[in-house]
N, C-alpha and C positions, 0 to 999 in steps of 0.2 A: 619472318620473326614478327610476332604480334604481342601486344601488351594488354593486359585486362585492366582496364580503368574503372569499370562499374561492374558489380556483379561477381566478385571474386568468391564471396560465400556461396553463391549459386553454382558457380562453376565447380568449386570443390565438392560441393554435395552431389551433384550429378555424376561427377566422376568417380566418387566414392561408391556410387550406386551402380557403376559399371557402364553408364553411358557413354557411347563413343561420338555421337553426334550431339553437339550442344549448340542451340540457336544462338545468335549473336549478331551484332551490328559491327561492320568493319568501315573505318574511315581513316583518312589521313588527317593528322592534326600537328601542329607545331609542338615542341617540346613544353613550351610554357603553357599552353592550352592543355595538353595532357596532365601537366602538373596540378593545374586548376581544377579539372575534372575529378582528378584523384582525391585531391584536398577536399572538394565538395562533397564527394561521396564518403569519404571518411567521417567527416563532420556530420553528415545526415544519418549515417549507419549507427554510430554509437556516440556515447558522450566521450568527446575528446579530450585528452590531458591539456592543461596549460602548455606543456613542453611541446607537444605535437603542434598546437596552434603557433606558439613562439617560432618554432622551427620553420613552420610555413610562411610566417611573415618574414623571417630572415632570408629564406631562399627567394621570395618575390623581390626583396630588395636587391640581392644579389644579382637578380636577373634584371635589374635596372628600373623596376616600378618606383614611383615617387611614394611618398607617404599618403598623399591624396588617392592615388590609384589603388594602393594596398587597403586603405580604408574603404574604398567603393567595393573593392572585391570581397573583403572579409566582413562587411557590414559593421565596421567599427569606427570610431571617431578618429579623425586624423591627427588630433592632438593626444589621443591615447597611444596611437601607433607611434608617434614621435617619442612619447615618454617609454614605452616598452622598448624601443629600439635603443634609446639613451641607456636604459638598464642592461640590455643585452650587450651593448658595446663596451660597457664598463665591468662586465663579469658580475653584476649584482644579483647572482642567483638567490641569495638570502632574502634580499628584498622583493624580488619577483615572487618567491614563495609567499611571503607575507601578503603581497597584493593578492595572490590567489585566494588565500585563506581569509581574505577581508580583515586582517589585522591592521592594515594600513592602507590608506587610498593611494593611487598610483602617483598624484601629485605630491604627497608626502615622502613617498619612497625615492621620487627624484630628487627631491629637496635633500633628503638624507644623503643620498649618493653624491650630489655636488658638495656638500657642506663639510667643514672641518667638525671636530668633535665639540667645539664651542658652539659652533653655528647650529649643530645638529639639536643641542640642549635649548638653544633659543627657539628653534623650529618646533620643537616638542611643546615648548611654553607657549608660543603663539596658538598652536593647534588646541591646546587645552584651553587658553582663554577664549579662543573663538567658538568652542564647543564642539569641535570636529574629533577630539579625543577625549573621552571621559573615563573616570575611575579605572575599572579593570583593563580597559583597552589601553589606556596610557601605560599601566604596568606592563602588558604585553609587548608593547613597543618598546619600552625601556629595556626589557629582557632581550627583545630582538637586537637592540643597538649594541648592547654589552657582548651578546654572542658574536655580533659582526666584528666588533672591535677586537675580540680575544680569539676569534677562530677563522675570521676572514669573510670574504664575499661569498665565496662558494658555499652551497648547500647541498649536502649529500644525505639522503634518507638513509635509515637503517637497512632497508631492504635492499637497496642498490649496493651498499658496502658489504653486506653479508653475501651477496651473489658473487662479488669479487673475491672474497676471501675463500670461497669454496673451490677445490680442485675440479677440473673438467675431466 
């Protein structure tokens, strides 16, 4: 049994063309190394979604890597990793989506996730006074907070919910 870590697209293209011999390199690697090779290949191959990156970070943590080790492997700042893991641990999909869309900074998302409703309003005021949130951006964040309070922390896009509604 072999696992394709890199070159899945080439493998499928050659197979589709009827090739029966496909050049490759075979080597033994621990499961964690195989995961990292595959993750690196996926990141390099195409623009990855934030959800894929976050899932990769979550898997690395589950495998026992520290925030600093994850930061080194993903080339991200360890404080960013800590913040993202905090949001993930607390089910803050809506805030993570807002960070991805650059509606809020990661530090503000963490502050919102930790704060009560009154504290959230104070954090918004502080961000506005510091100039980190201005005009239209402040309105978008207020809308985000209202949706979070009314609909919850989870964020479901229309495309994923419409796929679930369709019979298979």
